[in-house]
C-alpha positions in Angstrom: -3.8 -12.2 -8.9 -2.7 -13.1 -5.5 -3.1 -11.5 -1.4 -4.1 -12.4 2.0 -6.3 -11.1 4.4 -6.9 -12.8 7.7 -10.3 -14.4 9.2 -12.1 -13.6 12.1 -10.4 -16.2 14.0 -6.8 -14.0 13.5 -5.2 -16.8 11.2 -3.6 -15.6 7.9 -4.6 -16.6 4.9 -3.8 -17.0 1.6 -6.3 -15.7 -1.2 -6.2 -16.3 -4.9 -8.6 -14.5 -7.5 -8.7 -16.0 -11.5 -8.6 -13.1 -13.9 -10.8 -15.6 -16.2 -13.6 -16.4 -12.4 -14.4 -14.7 -10.2 -14.2 -17.0 -7.5 -12.3 -16.6 -4.3 -9.7 -19.5 -3.2 -9.0 -19.7 0.3 -6.1 -21.6 1.8 -4.9 -20.0 5.6 -1.5 -20.3 7.3 0.0 -21.1 10.3 -0.1 -19.8 13.5 3.1 -16.8 13.8 5.2 -16.4 16.7 4.9 -13.6 18.7 8.9 -13.5 19.6 10.2 -9.9 19.6 12.4 -8.6 16.5 15.6 -6.3 16.3 16.0 -4.1 13.5 18.2 -5.0 11.3 19.6 -3.0 8.2 21.3 -5.4 6.2 20.0 -7.4 3.7 22.4 -11.3 5.1 20.9 -10.3 8.5 17.5 -9.4 7.4 17.7 -13.2 6.2 17.9 -14.8 10.0 14.8 -12.8 11.3 12.3 -14.9 12.9 9.3 -15.3 10.4 6.5 -14.1 12.4 2.9 -13.3 11.4 3.0 -10.8 8.5 1.4 -8.0 9.9 0.8 -7.4 6.4 -1.5 -10.1 6.0 -4.4 -7.4 8.3 -4.1 -6.2 4.8 -8.2 -4.5 3.8 -7.5 -6.5 0.3 -10.6 -8.4 0.4 -13.6 -8.4 -0.8 -15.2 -8.4 2.5 -17.5 -5.6 3.8 -17.3 -4.5 7.2 -20.8 -3.1 9.0 -19.4 0.1 10.2 -19.7 2.0 7.3 -22.0 2.4 4.7 -22.0 0.2 1.8 -21.5 2.5 -0.8 -18.0 3.6 1.2 -16.8 0.2 2.0 -16.9 -0.8 -1.8 -15.4 2.3 -2.3 -12.7 1.9 0.3 -12.3 -1.9 -1.0 -11.2 -0.6 -4.8 -9.6 2.3 -3.5 -7.0 -0.5 -1.8 -7.4 -2.4 -4.8 -6.3 0.8 -6.8 -3.5 1.9 -4.9 -1.3 -1.2 -4.5 -1.7 -1.7 -8.5 -4.3 -5.0 -7.8 -6.2 -3.2 -10.2 -4.7 -1.8 -13.0 -5.1 2.0 -14.0 -6.4 1.7 -17.5 -8.7 -0.9 -16.4 -12.1 -1.4 -16.6 -14.2 -1.5 -13.5 -17.1 -4.1 -14.4 -19.8 -3.2 -12.2 -21.9 -6.3 -12.4 -18.6 -8.5 -11.6 -17.5 -6.1 -8.5 -21.4 -6.3 -7.1 -21.4 -10.0 -8.1 -18.5 -10.3 -5.9 -19.1 -8.3 -3.0 -22.6 -9.9 -3.3 -25.0 -6.8 -3.5 -26.7 -5.1 -5.9 -25.1 -3.3 -8.6 -26.8 0.5 -6.8 -24.0 0.4 -4.1 -21.3 0.0 -6.6 -21.8 3.0 -8.9 -22.7 5.1 -5.8 -19.1 3.6 -4.5 -17.5 4.7 -8.3 -19.4 8.1 -8.1 -17.2 8.5 -4.7 -14.3 7.5 -6.1 -14.6 9.7 -9.1 -14.9 13.0 -6.9 -11.4 11.3 -5.3 -9.8 11.1 -8.5 -9.1 6.9 -8.8 -11.5 6.8 -11.5 -12.8 8.4 -14.9 -16.2 7.4 -16.0 -15.9 7.5 -20.5 -18.2 7.6 -22.9 -19.4 4.2 -24.1 -16.4 2.9 -21.8 -17.7 3.4 -18.4 -15.8 3.4 -15.3 -11.7 2.7 -15.7 -9.2 3.4 -13.2 -7.6 6.6 -14.2 -4.7 6.7 -15.9 -1.3 7.7 -15.0 -0.6 12.0 -16.0 2.8 12.8 -15.7 1.7 16.6 -15.6 1.3 17.7 -11.9 3.3 15.2 -10.4 5.7 17.5 -8.9 3.0 19.0 -6.6 1.8 15.2 -5.8 5.4 14.6 -4.8 5.0 18.3 -2.8 2.3 17.0 -0.8 3.7 13.3 -0.2 7.0 15.8 1.8 4.6 18.3 3.5 1.9 15.1 4.7 3.8 11.8 5.1 6.6 13.4 7.1 3.2 15.0 9.4 2.6 11.6 9.8 5.6 10.1 10.4 6.6 13.2 13.1 4.1 12.4 15.2 3.9 8.4 14.2 7.0 8.8 16.0 6.4 10.2 19.0 2.8 7.8 19.9 5.4 4.9 18.8 4.8 1.6 21.1 7.2 -1.3 21.4 4.3 -4.0 19.5 4.1 -0.9 16.8 8.0 -1.2 16.5 8.0 -4.8 15.9 4.6 -4.8 13.3 7.0 -2.3 11.2 9.7 -4.2 11.7 8.5 -7.4 10.2 6.5 -5.5 7.5 9.8 -4.6 6.3 10.7 -8.4 6.5 7.9 -9.1 4.6 9.2 -6.6 2.0 12.4 -8.5 1.9 10.8 -11.4 0.9 8.9 -9.9 -1.7 12.1 -8.6 -3.0 14.0 -12.0 -2.9 10.9 -13.3 -5.0 10.6 -10.1 -7.6 7.4 -10.4 -7.3 6.3 -6.7 -8.2 3.1 -6.8 -7.1 3.5 -7.8 -4.0 6.1 -5.3 -3.0 4.3 -3.1 -4.2 1.7 -4.0 -1.5 4.2 -4.7 1.0 5.8 -1.2 0.9 2.2 0.6 1.0 1.7 -2.0 3.8 4.5 -0.5 5.5 3.9 3.2 5.1 0.8 3.3 5.4 1.1 1.0 9.3 3.5 3.8 9.7 1.5 6.6 9.6 -2.2 4.9 11.0 0.1 5.1 14.5 -0.5 9.1 14.5 -3.7 9.2 14.7 -4.8 11.5 12.1 -7.5 9.8 9.0 -8.2 13.0 7.4 -4.2 13.7 6.2 -4.3 9.8 5.9 -7.0 9.6 3.7 -5.3 13.0 1.5 -1.9 10.9 1.1 -4.3 7.6 -0.4 -5.6 9.8 -3.0 -1.6 11.3 -3.5 -0.7 7.6 -3.7 -3.7 6.4 -6.2 -2.2 9.3 -8.7 1.6 8.9 -8.0 4.3 7.2 -9.7 4.8 3.7 -7.6 4.3 1.4 -9.8 6.9 2.6 -12.5 8.8 2.9 -8.8 8.8 -0.8 -8.8 9.6 -1.6 -12.4 12.4 0.5 -11.9 16.3 -1.6 -11.5 18.2 -1.9 -8.0 15.2 1.1 -6.7 13.3 -1.6 -4.3 16.8 -3.0 -2.9 16.7 0.8 -1.8 13.6 1.3 -0.6 14.2 -1.3 2.1 17.6 0.0 3.1 15.3 3.8 3.2 12.9 2.1 5.2 15.1 0.8 7.5 16.7 4.0 8.3 13.6 4.7 9.0 13.3 2.3 11.7 16.3 2.5 13.1 15.3 6.0 13.8 12.5 5.0 15.1 13.9 2.5 17.8 16.5 5.2 18.8 13.6 7.0 19.9 14.3 10.2 17.2 11.8 11.8 15.6 13.1 14.1 13.9 15.5 11.2 12.8 12.7 9.4 11.9 11.1 12.5 9.8 14.5 12.8 8.2 15.2 9.4 6.8 11.1 9.2 5.6 12.4 12.6 3.8 15.3 11.0 1.8 13.3 8.1 1.0 10.3 10.5 -1.1 12.7 12.6 -2.0 15.0 9.8 -3.7 12.5 7.9 -5.1 10.8 11.3 -7.1 14.9 12.0 -8.2 14.7 8.6 -9.9 11.5 8.6 -11.8 12.1 11.8 -13.3 15.9 10.3 -14.4 14.3 7.3 -15.4 11.2 9.1 -17.4 13.8 11.9 -19.1 15.3 8.9 -19.6 13.0 7.4 -21.5 12.2 10.3 -23.5 9.7 11.8 -21.1 10.2 15.6 -20.1 
């Protein structure tokens, strides 16, 4: 599997993790230009966007611990985000010894981190199987959708009010990264880029408690199913662009309306595809 991260010098790196080996391979990428980019909403014009350093490369999807938090909370955060973006799949077993080896810690904080994740609904502990990533459960999904509408539009509104030009340019680059993943048809990358776009936006709001609740909703939401729907990712890109257009107009209410449409459209397409596939 592949993901990106930054080294201590601020350079982007491409990280690969073999399914057969916990060894990480890191390849540094070049420095990015800092040119301002403009909002582009159609696919052809976006291809002409200058390729700056991807701010999605500020991903916390690496296996590095940070000293600001307790070890178990840091481990929980790393695993939580890997689960949300699909690097660790639903139903996948979480091997404590392997996680401890990758992070360079003992099994004890890993065990505590898994307990935290179990309490938050990310992980299920099964007899004779240990901890696994909680499987998708369709019951209650409508409630998750309704909560996303409430919390994510709240974050969008506050983020729009606080938006700076640097923030806006970050979001434009992130949507360009999403488009690049769309062209390569990389589903895991699409899911990660979508996550990066949303949480970069929401982070501007400065409401960490609400952010924590939204992360929990995303962990239970059928995002990987949405990623697989034909044509959905092109529409996601266009819906992100609509949010960006409102942000550039300095129109917080317009940004909220665009986000509401974005979340609603994904929900309606999920329902239609789920029922077509034999769900109720």
